[in-house]
N, C-alpha and C positions, 0 to 999 in steps of 0.2 A: 599738725603740727603738738601732741604731748607734751607740752613741753610746758616752762615757771618762763613767760613770757613775764614783764614791769614797762608799767609805764614811769618815765624820767622818773616818778618824783615818789616811785618804790608802788606805787597798792599795786597786786596781783591781774594779769590778765590771766584770765580764764581761756577765755576760745580768742584767738584771734582770727581769724578769718571775721566772726562775726564782731570783732571791736573793728577792721576795714572796713563793711559791709556796711554797716550802720556810720561809723568816720569817715566812707563819701559814698554818701549820697548825692552829696554835689553836685558829683562829679571831681571831685576832688583829686591834683595829682601824687602818684604816689612812686613812692623813692624807694628800693634795697639797698641796701649798704652790710661788710661785713668786713673784720680788719682785728688779728689777730696779735698776740701776742707770746714772749716766751715765757716762764714765770715758777725757776728754776726745776722739776723736773717736768714740767706742764707745757701747754697748749693749749691758751686760754682763747677762745672765740667767743665775739660779740657781733650779730647780726640784728640790725634793728628798724621796722620799716617805721619811715618819714612822713607823714600825711600831709601835702602845704593848703593852709590854709589864706591865700592875701585878698586882703591886706587884716587878716588878725590868727597872723603866724599860724603856727603848726599840731602839730602831735607828733609826740616819736615813744616808739613803744622796742622794747629790749630781754632780747635768750642770752643769758652768759652760758656759755658748753668748755665743759674743761676735758682736756683728750692729755696722755701718752705723750710727746716733746715730739713735735718734729721738726727736725734739724732746717729736711727739704726748702730750699728759700719755693722754688716752681712747686714743691706736691701743698707745702701750705697755701700759695694762692688759689691753685686752683682747687683748692678746700675749699678758701675764704670764697669764692666764686657758687662753685655747689652749695653752697649755702644756702644764698644769694639766689640761687639759680629753680633752689627745691623750692623753696618758702614763696618765690614767685611763680609756679603754678600751682602752688596751695592758692593763693590768691585768684587765682586772676578768670574766677569765677564769681568774684566777690567782688570785681572793680570794673568798673565800663570806663575805664579808660585804657590809656598801655603802660606798662609798668615799667623802670625806667632802673635798669641795673648797675648799680654805684660802683665801679669795679680802682684796686688802692692799687695798680701797678701806672708807669708811666712810660707816657712814649721816648723818651726825651732817653737815649746813650748814657747819658753822666753815670743811669741809674741800672744797675742790678734785677728790675724790675721790667727791664725798656723788655730785654730774653725773648717772656713767654707771654704778648701783648697778642700777638699774634693764635696764640692756640686759647688765652686767655676768650679776647674777642669772637672768635669761634662755639668753644662754651656756649657765649651768653647769647650771644646774635642767631645759632640753629634751634635754641627755643623761643624766638621769636620772641625777642625786646629788647626793649630800647636798653645799647651797653653808654657808657655815663663812662671815662674816664679823668687819668689824672693829671689837665692839677682844676678840673668839674664834675670832678664825684667827689664832690662832701658830703654827701650822703658816710662814705665806707672811710676815709681819711681826714675828715673831720667828724661830723658825731661818731660810729664807730669806735676811730680814736679816741676819741675823751674816754666813752664812755666806758670800751677795755678796760682802760686808764685808769679810770676814778669811781666810775659805780657798782655796787655789788659781788666789789672785790670777789673774789674766793678765797676758803684760807684752804694755804696746800703747802707740806711740809716738804 
């Protein structure tokens, strides 16, 4: 993926695959998640790669992309998951362990996203990834959510 990946401190990451390969030499766990935010006439997607290194914390890299507004919740969730899956596919040869794809959807039927859980699960699992849903999908529902709302915001008009 030729894009503008960054660390949470704002440093540019020229090659996310090389970065992840180097950061996971010790077998660290890799978690990928994407969240989106509706802003004016646009939808902003932020995909994060979280590399855990217990007990020393972890690292987060993110990519922000802005596209024409997508009003359909189903399409937006599918796009979030697809972005995570595509990145997972790019990273899988660089990582020794299984990559976990975190999905910002809830199995609880009180939430609209529950209508799409089976479809989203099929998309992730069919590509050979471990899937994590809410409330355990912290990479998407906390890290990517916080990043899309607070870091590197794109000026859109």
